[in-house]
Each structure stands twice: as C-alpha cells, then as structure tokens.
N, C-alpha and C positions, 0 to 999 in steps of 0.2 A: 919530630918537629911539629910545632903548632902554629896556627894562623888565626888572626882576628879580623873581622870585617866590620867596617862602619859604612852605612848606606844613607845617603841623602836623596831626597826627591821622591819620584812617583813609583807606582807599582812596577813599571818597566825596569826601573833601577833595582828594585827588590829582586825581580826575576833575574836580572843580569848578575846581581851579587850571588844569588843561589847557583846560577850556572857556573860562574867563575869558581865558587867554592867547590862544586863538584869536580872541576878540573884539578884543583889542588888536592882534594881528597883522593882522586884517582892516582895521584903521584905520591901518595903515602903520608900527606899532612893530615893533622887532626885539628878540627875547629875548636876554639876555646872562646868563652865569653869574658875572659880576663886578659886584657892587652899586655899585662906584665908577664904572663906566661908565654906570650907569642914570640916567635922568631920572624914572622912575616905579618905585617899589618897592611890591609888593603882598604883604601878609602875610595868609595865609589861616589862621585860628585854629581851635582845638579847645577845647571846654569840657567834654568828657566827664569829665575828671579835672582836679583843681586844678593838678597839676604841669604839664600841657600848657598850661593857660591862663597860669600864671605865667611860663613860658618865653617865650610869645608876647609878653606884656606887657613883659617885660624887653627884648626886641628892639625893640619899638615905641618904648620910651623912648630907646634909643640912636639911633634914627633922627632925633631932633630935631637932633642935631649934623650928621648926614649931609645933611639937608635944607638946613641953613644954609650949607653949603659952596658951593652953587651956586644961583643964581637960577633959578626955574622948576621946581625939583624938586617931585615930588608923592608923598605917602604915602597908600596905600589899605589899609584894614583890612577884611577880609571874614570870613565863616565863622560858626561856631556861637557862639564867644565874642562876636563882634561883634553877633550877634542878641540875646544874653542881657544884655550889659553896654553897650549903645550909649550911654546917658546918662553912665555912668562913664567910658567912653573919651573922650567929648566934653569932659568936665570935666578929666580927668587929662592928656589929650594934645590941647590945642587946636590944634596945628599940623597935625592930620590933614586931608587934603583930601577924603576920601570914606570913609564907614563903610557897608558893605553887608552886612547879616546874611544868614544862610544861606537865608532865605526869599526873598531878593531876587536869587539867582543867575540865575534865568530872565530878569530884566530888566537884566542887567549891561551889555548892549550899549548901551542908552540911557544908563545911568549913565556908561559910558566916553565917550560923546559929550559929556556935560556936563562930565566931568572934563577932557577935552581941549579944551573950549570950541569944540565943533563942533556944527553943526546936526543935531538928531536926525533919524533916518530910520526908515522902517518896513521896511527891508530885513531879510531873514532872515540869520541867521549863516551865513557861508560855512564850512561844516564842512571843506571841502577844504584850508583853510590848514594847512600841516604843523605838527605839534607835536613838540617836542624829546623829551619824556618818554615817549611811548607809540608808538614806531615799530614795534617787532616785536610786542609784546604790548600791546594797546590796551584801555583802559577805555571802556565805553559806558554812560552813565547811562540807565536805562529808567524810573525813577520817583524821586520825591523825597518826603520826609516819612515818617511812621509813624503808624498808627492804634492801635498798642498803647500802653499806659501802664505799662510796667514801672516799679516803684516807685523803682528806683535810677537811672533813665535820664532825662537832660535832653533827649535828642534830639527827642522829639515836641514839646517846648515851643519849641525853637529852629528846627526845620525844618518844623513844622506837620503837618497831616494829609496823607495820601497823595494824590499826584497822579501820573498815569501819562502818559508820552509815548506818542504814537500808534505803532502798529506800523510804519507807513510811515516816520515820522521815524527810528525806531530802525534800521530796515533801511537807510535812506539814510545814516545816520552810519556803519553797519558798512561799507557800500560805500566810503565816503570814507576810512575808516581803512585798509581793504585797499589802496586805490589809493595810499596813502602808504607801503605796505610791511608793514603788520601782517599776521601770519599767525595770531595768537591773539587772540580777543576775550573780554574778561571783562565780563559784564553786572553792573551795579551798582544796588543799591537798599537802603534801610534794612532792609526785609523783602522782599528781591528776588523771592522766589517767590510773593508775594501779588499779583503783577502781573496786571492785567486791563484790556483795552481792547476795547470792542465784544464780538465773539464770541471774541476771543483770551484765553486764559489762559496762564500761564507756560510750561507744557509745549509749547503751540503755538508760542510765541515762540522757545523753545529750538530747535525743529525748523526754524523759518524762518531763524534766524540761521545754524544749522549748514549749511543748504542754500545759503547765499550763496556765490557764486563767489569762490574765493581764500581762504576761511576753512578753516584746517586744524584749529584747536582752539577750543573754547568752554568757558568757565568761568563761574561766577556767585558773587557775594558780596553780602550775607550772608543766607542763607536762615533762615527761622524753622521750627522743628520742626513746628509745626502745619500748615504748608503744604507739607511734603514728602509730597505725595500719591502714590498708586500711579501716576498718570499721569506725574508728573515722574520718578519712579524708572524707569519703563518707558522713557522717552526717554533717560535717562542710560545705561541698559543696552543700548539697541539702536542709538542714533545714533552712528556711529564718531567724529564730530568732537567730541562732548561728552566731556570728560575724566573719567576715573574717580577724581576727587578732590573732596572736599567739606569745607567748613568749616561745622560745625553747632553753634552755641553751645548749651551746656546750662546754664551758670551755677552749678548746684548739683545734688548728687545726693540731696538731702533734699526730700521732698514738702512738709514744713513750710516750708522756705525757698522752694521754687518757688511755693507759694501766697502767701507774704509778698511775693515779688518780682512777683506777678501775671504769671507766665510762661505760663499757659494750657495747661499739659500737666503730666503726672506723670512721675516717674522711670520707671515701668513703660511708659508710652506712648513715652517717648524711647528706651528700650532696645528695645522692639518695632520701632520705626521703623529703628533701626540694624541690627537683625537682618534686616529685610526688604531693606534696601539691600545688605547684604553677601551675601545669598543671590542677589540679582539682578545685582549689578555685580561681576564678577570682578576681584580685585586692587585694590579701591577703598582709597584712603587717607582717613583721617578725622581732622580736627583740630577744636578746640573753644575756647570761651572759658569761663573759670570765675572767679567772684568769691568770695573768701574774706573772712570777717569781716563779713558783712552783719549789721545789727543783729538781735539775738536768736538768732544762730547758736550753738547749743550744741556741745559737744565731740562729741556723738553725731551731730548734723547734719553736722559737718565730716567725721567718719569715714565717713558715708554717701557724701559726695563722693569721698573716697579710694577707697571700694569700687567706686563707679561707674567711676572711672578704671581701676582694675584690671580690671573686667569688660569695658569697651569696648576697652581697649588702644589709646588714641589714638596716632596717628603723631606728632603734636606738639600742643601746646596753649599758649594764652596765659592766664596766671594773673594776675589783678588783685586788688590790695588794695582793699576797699570804700572809696570816697571820697564823702563827703556833698556833694551838689550842691543848692544853694538852688533852690527851685522844684519839686523832685521830691516825690512823696508820702512818701518815706522820710526827708526832710530833718529832720523833727522827732524822729526816733527816736534813742534813746541809743546811742551807738557803743561798740564794744569798745575797751579800751586798745590803743594802737598796738603795744605789745610783743606782745600776743596775736595781733593781726592779722599782724604780721611773722613770728611763729613759725609760724603756719598757712600763710602764704604760702611759706615756705621748705620746709616739709614737702611741700606740694603740688607745688612746682617740682621737688623731688628725685624724687618719684615719676613725674611726667610725663617728666622727662629720662631716668630709668632705663629706662622702657618704650620711649621713642622711640629711644634709642641701641641697645637690643637689637633693635628692628625694623629699624633702618638697617643694623646689622651683618649681618643675614641677606641683605641685597641684594648683598653682595660676591660677584662672579662672575656676576651676572645682567646681561642686556643690556637696555638701555632706549632708547627714542626720545627724543632731546633736541633741543629747539628752542633754538638758540643766540641769546642776547639781546645779549651784548657781551663782548669780551675773553676768548673761550674759556670763558665761563660761559653756562649755559643751564638749562633746567628739563625734567624728565621730565613725561610726561602726568600722573603722580601727584603733581606739584608739588614734587618734590625739586629743590633747587638743586644743580647739578653743575659742578665744575671739570673741563674736558677737558684732560688733561695732554698736552704735546707739546713740540716743539722740541729743543734740544740735549741737555737732561737725559735725555729719553727715547731719543734717538738713541745715547747713549753706552752704554745698557744692552745686555748680551749681546755675542755675537760671531758671526762667520760669517754665514750666510744669515739666521738669526734676528735678529741685530743689524741687518743691512741692512733687513730688513722693518720692524723697529721704527723705524729711522731714517726710512724712507719715511713711515711712519705718523705719526711725530713732526712731520716737515716739513709733512705735510698738515694735522694738527690745529692747527699754529701759524698757519695761514692761513684758518681757518674764518671765514666772514663772518656777521655778524648776520643772522638770518632763515633760515639753513640748518637743516634737520632732519637729524640724523645719528644713527647707531647707536653707543652707548657701552657698553662693558663696565665695570661698577663695580669699582674696585680698592681703594677705601678708604672708610670711613664715619666722618666727623667728627661733632661735635655738631650743627653747623648745615648742613654742606655735604658732599655726596658728591664723590669723585674718580673719574675713569674715563679709559679710553683708547678711541680710535676702533676700531670694528669694521667689517669689510667686509660688503657685502650690501645689497640693496635694502630700502627701508622701505615697509611697507604697514601699514594699520591692523590687519589681521588678525594681524600678528605680536605685537600687544600687547593683544589683547582676550581 
C-alpha cells in the first residue's frame, strides 16, 4: 500500500508531515510522489492565512473524485486548519476518513492504526524509518504549541499551550536522522528558544545537539526575540556546529503596533538584541517576518517599520499582508482597505529586496562552505542557497592550462553527491540564489568563523 502527502504552511508543518509519514512507513506503507499510485492521501493544512486554508480546501474537494476511482482509498486531513474547522470539514467533505488537528499529531500513530483497521499498540514510533524529505538537512521538532497570545495569530488556539519533548527523545531522534544521512539538524518549535525540560534550557539543548556525533550543522526556527538570551547568543558565537544565521521575526517597527500585537518587546529592545548578536557572532545573517496593514497601523507606524528595516539591514525577509483570522483577539478590529495594505506590502517588499540584493552582491568573490542538498544545489552556513556550476559549460571556458583546470573542476562539480560539504567561490548573486564554482582546499570550521 502506498501513501502521498501534500503539505501546506510552515516548517513545523513540514516536520509534522515527516513525522506522520514515519508512522505510516512503520506500519508497512510506502511513500509515493504520484497521487494516482496512492491508497492513502494525507493533506496537512495551514490556517495562519486565509489563502493557504482556501488552497487546501480546494484540493480536498478534488479528492472526492480521486477516492471514488478505486475501492479502499482513504483521505486524511491534518494540521492547523483541521484543528480550527473540524466540524466544517466533516459537513463539507463527508467522504473524509480521518480528521486530525494539530494538537493530535502526537497521537497520530494510534490514529493510523484505526485508519488502517489494525490493532492499536503501545509501541513507540520507530524514528529510524527513513524519510524522503529530510535526508541531508533534517527537521527535529523539540516542542509543540505556544504560550504567547499575539493578537493576529491563530497558532496558540489550534496548537495549544507549549509542551516540550524530553532532551533524551530529541537527542535520540537526532541520532536517527544522522544515521539516515543527515548532516544538518534544524530544531523546530513555535517559539523554539523558549524550550525547557528539567534542568535543560534552549542553550543547553543547542550544545547537546551540536555535540552529537555526525552533526556538522545546527539551526533553529523560529525563535522569539524575548528568549534570545545572552546564553543562547554565547552558544551561537562559540559552538562551531551552530550556524551563524538566524530568522528573528519582528513583525513591526512601531512600538504602538508591537503593543497592539502583544509581542512583548519594544523596537528598542529588538534593536539592542540585534546589536548584541552582531557583535558576538561574526558574519551572521539575519532574516525576519513583517506584517503590514495590521488594524490601526498609521502611515507613521508603517514608516517606522521601513526605518527599522533600513537600520537592521536584513539579509532577507518575509512580508505578509495582515489577514483576519476568526478566533484571534484582533479578529473584531476594523481592517484597512485592501488597496492600502497592498500598497504598503509592495513598498516594504521593494525595500527588503533592495537591501538584500545589495548584501548578496557583496558576496561575489568570497568563498563559503556549502552543504550539498541535491542536484548541485546547497546552502552556506549563513543559509544562502547556492547553485554550484560545473559540467560542460564550465569546461568550455578559457583555454590552455586554465581551461584544463576549469574542465577538471567542472567535471568534479557535476558529480557532487548530496551530503558533501564543499568550498565554493561565489561568482554571481541572483535575487534568490547565489551561483558559484568549486574551490580547492580542506574545509574546517575555523575557515568560516
């Protein structure tokens, strides 16, 4: 029996899909990338914004015909939208076989037994079952839920309060991901750096994961500015395996808006934290999330966001138009006209893109350590995606000894295997991807700190 997974939303949803896939594989199912081959389709939904929810519901509706084509097919809907709209899904799509909200992911193994009409067991999930999607750079969920109540965010209501995996469980899963071939581990949590378990805090966990045999790189998503403590910054600055790249959502540059959003920090506190990190962590890249058009946002509030972007000089950013979500504290507030939100969205995007392109352009000629993920694409420690050029096009460049050297280099780069870490000289900076060529020389962490 085969299964197919469609995932909408954030990295947490990707990790949840991988975890649910491992449960299905442990019960004898085989993952396929062709839904026509599948007997089970799992749609993992997102509800953070209406657009993502609408896309998922459209796909679910089309699955009625897919299910009717062959007896015994099953449709499973999971995730945040499933948590928020379970009764609606049951009424609109009566052909669904299982609806599992985001709060139920921990119990998905038992649900899978019921779905497949098998006797439930108390056996632990076999984390060693290989996953298709996280071979080289793997996600490891360390906690679920969120204790914050940001007024725009539905996540605490669909994922619940924070619960933390034990350190032993996390390190065990890290070992299993490494045994499957992973060299990079990304720790996931809604406010990942608020993690605590017994005497362990997030900085302690970072050190322990980095010390695990076979782990070359460690990242984490998504931290909250409040929990970016001096201890966490010190670990990022001194532990070689922890990458010098951070995604730190700010949402707004206006204290008025930050208070209305219940973000629990001020503009000044955020900027001070960024300054501390940049002084401690050489060469750090910083990305962020920003919401434009939140109810009550004035032109002055928006200009303060633009000025914060200019001051911080983010390496990249994700700019979102405010979307009302029923059930959130801000749902009853009067929204701005869509045209105004769109205009601010474009202005913000243009500024972030201009700064980001200027910073990427300065990387041309520099050498970086790149972990190859697939098809001659990889990532730097600072989280830039890099296309490693090679093959015939590169071999044709130049003449004489220089041409021969380039030909050898091109042939080598065309055979790079996923999981290799190589030195790459950046030759071109595009909007979303860098390009580079292989460099000779041994790789050590000291080269890049």
